[in-house]
Structures are given as structure tokens and as C-alpha cells.
One Martini backbone bead per residue (centre of mass of N, CA, C, O) as a GRO file, in nm:
protein
  247
    1MET     BB    1   3.604  18.721   8.754
    2ALA     BB    2   3.545  18.432   8.632
    3LEU     BB    3   3.351  18.267   8.421
    4LEU     BB    4   3.069  18.035   8.406
    5SER     BB    5   3.052  17.770   8.172
    6VAL     BB    6   2.815  17.535   8.085
    7ASN     BB    7   2.830  17.213   7.981
    8VAL     BB    8   2.541  17.030   7.817
    9ASN     BB    9   2.604  16.752   7.682
   10LYS     BB   10   2.522  16.544   7.910
   11ILE     BB   11   2.221  16.602   7.896
   12ALA     BB   12   2.185  16.502   7.601
   13THR     BB   13   2.288  16.217   7.646
   14LEU     BB   14   2.061  16.129   7.840
   15ARG     BB   15   1.829  16.187   7.649
   16ASN     BB   16   1.929  16.000   7.405
   17ALA     BB   17   1.909  15.717   7.555
   18ARG     BB   18   1.566  15.727   7.504
   19GLY     BB   19   1.458  15.920   7.258
   20LYS     BB   20   1.356  16.173   7.402
   21ASP     BB   21   1.273  16.457   7.648
   22ARG     BB   22   1.459  16.323   7.894
   23PRO     BB   23   1.587  16.569   7.957
   24ASN     BB   24   1.536  16.899   7.916
   25LEU     BB   25   1.763  17.115   7.795
   26LEU     BB   26   1.642  17.394   7.840
   27GLU     BB   27   1.542  17.364   8.130
   28GLU     BB   28   1.820  17.300   8.250
   29SER     BB   29   1.966  17.554   8.153
   30LEU     BB   30   1.779  17.752   8.313
   31LYS     BB   31   1.856  17.647   8.587
   32LEU     BB   32   2.155  17.713   8.572
   33ILE     BB   33   2.108  18.017   8.539
   34GLY     BB   34   1.946  18.057   8.799
   35TYR     BB   35   2.216  17.947   8.970
   36GLY     BB   36   2.461  18.126   8.793
   37ALA     BB   37   2.518  18.084   8.511
   38GLN     BB   38   2.711  18.275   8.259
   39GLY     BB   39   2.701  18.018   8.063
   40ILE     BB   40   2.680  17.827   7.751
   41THR     BB   41   2.798  17.509   7.642
   42VAL     BB   42   2.866  17.365   7.313
   43HIS     BB   43   2.931  17.037   7.115
   44PRO     BB   44   2.868  16.963   6.819
   45ARG     BB   45   2.833  16.662   6.633
   46PRO     BB   46   2.796  16.482   6.348
   47ASP     BB   47   2.640  16.230   6.515
   48GLY     BB   48   2.451  16.342   6.750
   49ARG     BB   49   2.517  16.221   7.056
   50HIS     BB   50   2.410  16.503   7.166
   51ILE     BB   51   2.423  16.769   7.056
   52ARG     BB   52   2.206  16.963   6.849
   53TRP     BB   53   2.125  17.208   6.641
   54PRO     BB   54   1.836  17.259   6.749
   55ASP     BB   55   1.936  17.310   7.034
   56VAL     BB   56   2.110  17.560   6.973
   57ILE     BB   57   1.882  17.736   6.867
   58GLU     BB   58   1.705  17.733   7.118
   59LEU     BB   59   1.908  17.856   7.311
   60ARG     BB   60   1.957  18.126   7.153
   61GLN     BB   61   1.642  18.211   7.191
   62ASN     BB   62   1.630  18.160   7.542
   63ILE     BB   63   1.890  18.293   7.640
   64ASP     BB   64   2.078  18.550   7.861
   65VAL     BB   65   2.350  18.426   7.792
   66GLU     BB   66   2.628  18.303   7.694
   67LEU     BB   67   2.711  18.146   7.382
   68ASN     BB   68   2.916  17.848   7.333
   69ILE     BB   69   3.067  17.724   7.039
   70GLU     BB   70   3.200  17.414   6.959
   71GLY     BB   71   3.446  17.320   6.698
   72TYR     BB   72   3.500  17.215   6.388
   73PRO     BB   73   3.580  17.402   6.083
   74SER     BB   74   3.355  17.334   5.900
   75LEU     BB   75   3.131  17.424   5.676
   76HIS     BB   76   2.879  17.355   5.843
   77PHE     BB   77   2.965  17.497   6.103
   78LEU     BB   78   2.996  17.785   5.980
   79GLU     BB   79   2.702  17.811   5.888
   80LYS     BB   80   2.590  17.800   6.180
   81ILE     BB   81   2.731  18.048   6.289
   82ASP     BB   82   2.605  18.246   6.088
   83GLN     BB   83   2.307  18.183   6.189
   84ILE     BB   84   2.337  18.205   6.520
   85ARG     BB   85   2.530  18.396   6.665
   86PRO     BB   86   2.723  18.376   6.894
   87ALA     BB   87   2.930  18.501   7.128
   88GLN     BB   88   3.102  18.225   7.093
   89CYS     BB   89   3.385  18.060   6.922
   90THR     BB   90   3.537  17.734   6.955
   91LEU     BB   91   3.823  17.597   6.825
   92VAL     BB   92   3.871  17.254   6.735
   93PRO     BB   93   4.088  16.955   6.636
   94ASP     BB   94   3.854  16.754   6.584
   95PRO     BB   95   3.759  16.473   6.491
   96PRO     BB   96   3.456  16.309   6.456
   97ASP     BB   97   3.549  16.031   6.643
   98VAL     BB   98   3.590  16.159   6.906
   99LEU     BB   99   3.506  16.174   7.239
  100THR     BB  100   3.706  16.419   7.306
  101SER     BB  101   3.882  16.683   7.377
  102ASN     BB  102   4.264  16.612   7.333
  103ALA     BB  103   4.371  16.887   7.192
  104GLY     BB  104   4.561  17.114   7.040
  105TRP     BB  105   4.662  17.331   6.822
  106LYS     BB  106   4.845  17.332   6.516
  107VAL     BB  107   4.960  17.598   6.357
  108PHE     BB  108   5.163  17.466   6.203
  109GLY     BB  109   5.009  17.406   5.885
  110ASN     BB  110   4.723  17.593   5.968
  111GLU     BB  111   4.715  17.891   5.881
  112GLU     BB  112   4.504  17.915   5.654
  113LEU     BB  113   4.268  17.786   5.789
  114LEU     BB  114   4.258  17.974   6.041
  115ARG     BB  115   4.241  18.247   5.905
  116ASP     BB  116   3.976  18.201   5.748
  117LYS     BB  117   3.796  18.126   5.997
  118ILE     BB  118   3.840  18.367   6.176
  119THR     BB  119   3.744  18.578   5.979
  120ARG     BB  120   3.454  18.471   5.937
  121ILE     BB  121   3.361  18.485   6.232
  122LYS     BB  122   3.420  18.790   6.280
  123GLU     BB  123   3.228  18.887   6.051
  124ALA     BB  124   2.978  18.775   6.238
  125GLY     BB  125   3.033  18.887   6.539
  126VAL     BB  126   3.232  18.665   6.672
  127ARG     BB  127   3.394  18.539   6.925
  128THR     BB  128   3.729  18.405   6.912
  129SER     BB  129   3.845  18.074   6.983
  130LEU     BB  130   4.135  17.864   7.087
  131PHE     BB  131   4.256  17.549   7.122
  132ILE     BB  132   4.524  17.501   7.365
  133ASP     BB  133   4.852  17.369   7.440
  134PRO     BB  134   5.101  17.452   7.664
  135ASP     BB  135   5.297  17.203   7.587
  136THR     BB  136   5.299  17.286   7.247
  137ILE     BB  137   5.302  17.573   7.231
  138GLU     BB  138   5.435  17.850   7.061
  139MET     BB  139   5.516  18.175   7.048
  140LYS     BB  140   5.490  18.197   6.736
  141GLU     BB  141   5.197  18.098   6.732
  142LEU     BB  142   5.074  18.326   6.902
  143LEU     BB  143   5.154  18.550   6.702
  144ILE     BB  144   4.990  18.446   6.465
  145LEU     BB  145   4.712  18.459   6.612
  146ARG     BB  146   4.714  18.755   6.664
  147ASP     BB  147   4.748  18.842   6.350
  148MET     BB  148   4.461  18.706   6.284
  149GLY     BB  149   4.254  18.814   6.531
  150LEU     BB  150   4.237  18.673   6.779
  151ASP     BB  151   4.080  18.679   7.098
  152ARG     BB  152   4.113  18.378   7.211
  153VAL     BB  153   4.208  18.130   7.449
  154GLU     BB  154   4.201  17.774   7.534
  155LEU     BB  155   4.301  17.597   7.793
  156TYR     BB  156   4.426  17.280   7.818
  157THR     BB  157   4.367  17.104   8.148
  158GLU     BB  158   4.458  16.808   8.189
  159ALA     BB  159   4.743  16.826   8.309
  160TYR     BB  160   4.658  16.980   8.554
  161ALA     BB  161   4.452  16.779   8.668
  162ASP     BB  162   4.662  16.536   8.687
  163SER     BB  163   4.857  16.699   8.894
  164TYR     BB  164   4.665  16.724   9.110
  165GLY     BB  165   4.817  16.633   9.422
  166SER     BB  166   5.104  16.644   9.324
  167GLU     BB  167   5.444  16.714   9.273
  168LYS     BB  168   5.362  16.864   8.988
  169GLN     BB  169   5.165  17.101   9.034
  170GLU     BB  170   5.339  17.359   9.049
  171ALA     BB  171   5.485  17.337   8.777
  172VAL     BB  172   5.235  17.319   8.596
  173THR     BB  173   5.104  17.582   8.681
  174LYS     BB  174   5.336  17.768   8.594
  175HIS     BB  175   5.307  17.703   8.299
  176TYR     BB  176   5.024  17.813   8.264
  177ALA     BB  177   5.084  18.097   8.363
  178HIS     BB  178   5.293  18.170   8.146
  179CYS     BB  179   5.100  18.139   7.905
  180ALA     BB  180   4.887  18.347   8.000
  181GLN     BB  181   5.084  18.585   8.001
  182LEU     BB  182   5.157  18.580   7.708
  183CYS     BB  183   4.877  18.618   7.593
  184ASP     BB  184   4.815  18.886   7.732
  185SER     BB  185   5.058  19.051   7.615
  186MET     BB  186   4.913  19.007   7.310
  187GLY     BB  187   4.587  19.028   7.351
  188LEU     BB  188   4.502  18.749   7.466
  189GLU     BB  189   4.258  18.592   7.591
  190VAL     BB  190   4.151  18.371   7.878
  191ASN     BB  191   4.069  18.040   7.873
  192ALA     BB  192   3.922  17.726   8.023
  193GLY     BB  193   3.944  17.352   7.978
  194HIS     BB  194   3.936  17.036   8.116
  195ASP     BB  195   3.894  16.874   8.415
  196LEU     BB  196   3.755  17.065   8.575
  197SER     BB  197   3.687  17.118   8.933
  198ALA     BB  198   3.603  17.149   9.260
  199GLN     BB  199   3.898  17.070   9.349
  200ASN     BB  200   4.090  17.247   9.121
  201LEU     BB  201   3.981  17.540   9.052
  202ALA     BB  202   4.082  17.744   9.266
  203TYR     BB  203   4.386  17.710   9.217
  204PHE     BB  204   4.383  17.795   8.923
  205ALA     BB  205   4.256  18.079   8.954
  206ALA     BB  206   4.481  18.190   9.156
  207HIS     BB  207   4.718  18.143   8.915
  208ILE     BB  208   4.507  18.284   8.680
  209PRO     BB  209   4.430  18.610   8.648
  210GLU     BB  210   4.353  18.614   8.329
  211LEU     BB  211   4.092  18.478   8.366
  212LYS     BB  212   3.764  18.477   8.199
  213GLU     BB  213   3.691  18.155   8.143
  214VAL     BB  214   3.499  17.859   8.213
  215SER     BB  215   3.455  17.520   8.089
  216ILE     BB  216   3.202  17.299   8.235
  217GLY     BB  217   3.074  16.956   8.262
  218HIS     BB  218   3.135  16.666   8.371
  219ALA     BB  219   3.200  16.729   8.673
  220LEU     BB  220   2.944  16.894   8.732
  221VAL     BB  221   2.741  16.664   8.675
  222CYS     BB  222   2.853  16.463   8.878
  223ASP     BB  223   2.803  16.645   9.128
  224ALA     BB  224   2.489  16.673   9.080
  225LEU     BB  225   2.416  16.382   9.165
  226GLU     BB  226   2.476  16.464   9.474
  227TRP     BB  227   2.393  16.796   9.505
  228GLY     BB  228   2.283  16.937   9.281
  229TRP     BB  229   2.260  17.224   9.113
  230LYS     BB  230   2.270  17.447   9.328
  231THR     BB  231   2.525  17.354   9.489
  232THR     BB  232   2.711  17.325   9.248
  233LEU     BB  233   2.708  17.623   9.153
  234GLU     BB  234   2.801  17.743   9.425
  235THR     BB  235   3.075  17.598   9.429
  236TYR     BB  236   3.198  17.694   9.162
  237LEU     BB  237   3.168  18.003   9.206
  238LYS     BB  238   3.340  18.007   9.464
  239CYS     BB  239   3.610  17.922   9.313
  240LEU     BB  240   3.597  18.217   9.148
  241THR     BB  241   3.630  18.385   9.401
  242PRO     BB  242   3.855  18.595   9.515
  243SER     BB  243   3.800  18.567   9.829
  244TYR     BB  244   3.849  18.252   9.811
  245ILE     BB  245   4.126  18.201   9.643
  246MET     BB  246   4.302  18.370   9.865
  247THR     BB  247   4.279  18.151  10.119
   0.00000   0.00000   0.00000
């Protein structure tokens, strides 16, 4: 069964809108964990528009599930990874001003950058993942990442989410499944995230048996506005349960 890591950026966005401490990020994260979240994901950005580094430190000190920190591997970001030592660090190719992660890494041309950063993070004892797009990644690039010592890839799933419910759904899903199989055959474990939801998650998990972890924030928080945390977590966890996805 793939693990569910909840991205809590949107909770911080709501808090920051009023400049005080409501909702309290740690309290809400602990609620999510109490309702079954198996990990917490954060993506601090240089402008501090949602998650901030003091939040990340507080989470690291107070949660008993895996902490996954996403971000672009700037010098400051890497220093924070060295300091905080999360369970997992997911590298994304985002420039500072983008709204959300919207592309996978281009390995060709970034070999030296990625090799140095992956090595540094692994030396800190942190599992290292890399955001990739199955539509653009080449097998040679996956081989390069494997030889760099990368632990996992995170499949960028916007194309899958956009295809869900359309005539393209089956073909797109097969494409993702093929990419996951390739990664697994090379010893690269597979995560996934971006626009996964209660509507499309079970189908995805059923067709990607290599899946280790999904990171979901926006859709899960939107669903919680209607259902509340408890029902929302139960729903998402059910989508990842083998007995459910096989029906």
C-alpha cells in the first residue's frame, strides 16, 4: 500500500492571510496524523508565502511520521536540509516566482548540479527524490539519475489528472505505468504527486503497483472544506488500500 503524505502548504497559506496563528500549522498537522496521514510534506519558498522554515523546524521536532521537504536545491535550501534532516528531500526545478511545481527536471544539462546536490543530501542521511515528468524524461536520463545514487523519483501527475475521465485516460495511465516500471527496474523507487484527488487516486494506484508514496495537498484541503479532516483522510486512505483499488 502506498503511503499518504499530506502537503500542508495550504494550511499555512490560510494562516498567513491574516498574519496571525490561526489555523495553527502544527495543531492541524497533528490532527491529520491522528486521522491516518503517514507523512507530512512541505514546500517552503523564498518569499515565505505559505510554509516558512520555522514551521518546518517545528514540524520536524513534533511529528512522528515522515517529513518530506520539497524545493529547489539552492545553497540556502541545502543548508536547511543539513540542519533539519528530514526523512526525505524532493528536489523540484522551480524558479522562485512560480505559483506551484509545474514541470519535471531536465537531466541533460543539469548533470553536475544534480550530482552534487544529490550527493550532499544523501551524505546528510536523507532519502533523496527528484520530480520528473513521464512525458519528457528519457531512459538515458533515468540511468544517469540511478548512477548518481538517487533513491526515488516523484512522477508529476498533472497530465494524468487532466486525462482522467476522458478518452485519453487509459493511454496516459499506461504511459505512467511504463515509466514507473522502468524506474523500478533500475532500482529507483516511485512516488507521485500533483492534482491527485479523491476522484482519480484509486485508479492511478491500481495501475501503478510500484507506487511507494503520494503527496497530496490542494485537492485534499478542498475536500476537507466539505467533509472535514477525518472523513477526507479516511477517503484518501481508502483509495490507496489494495482491497479497494482492486474492486
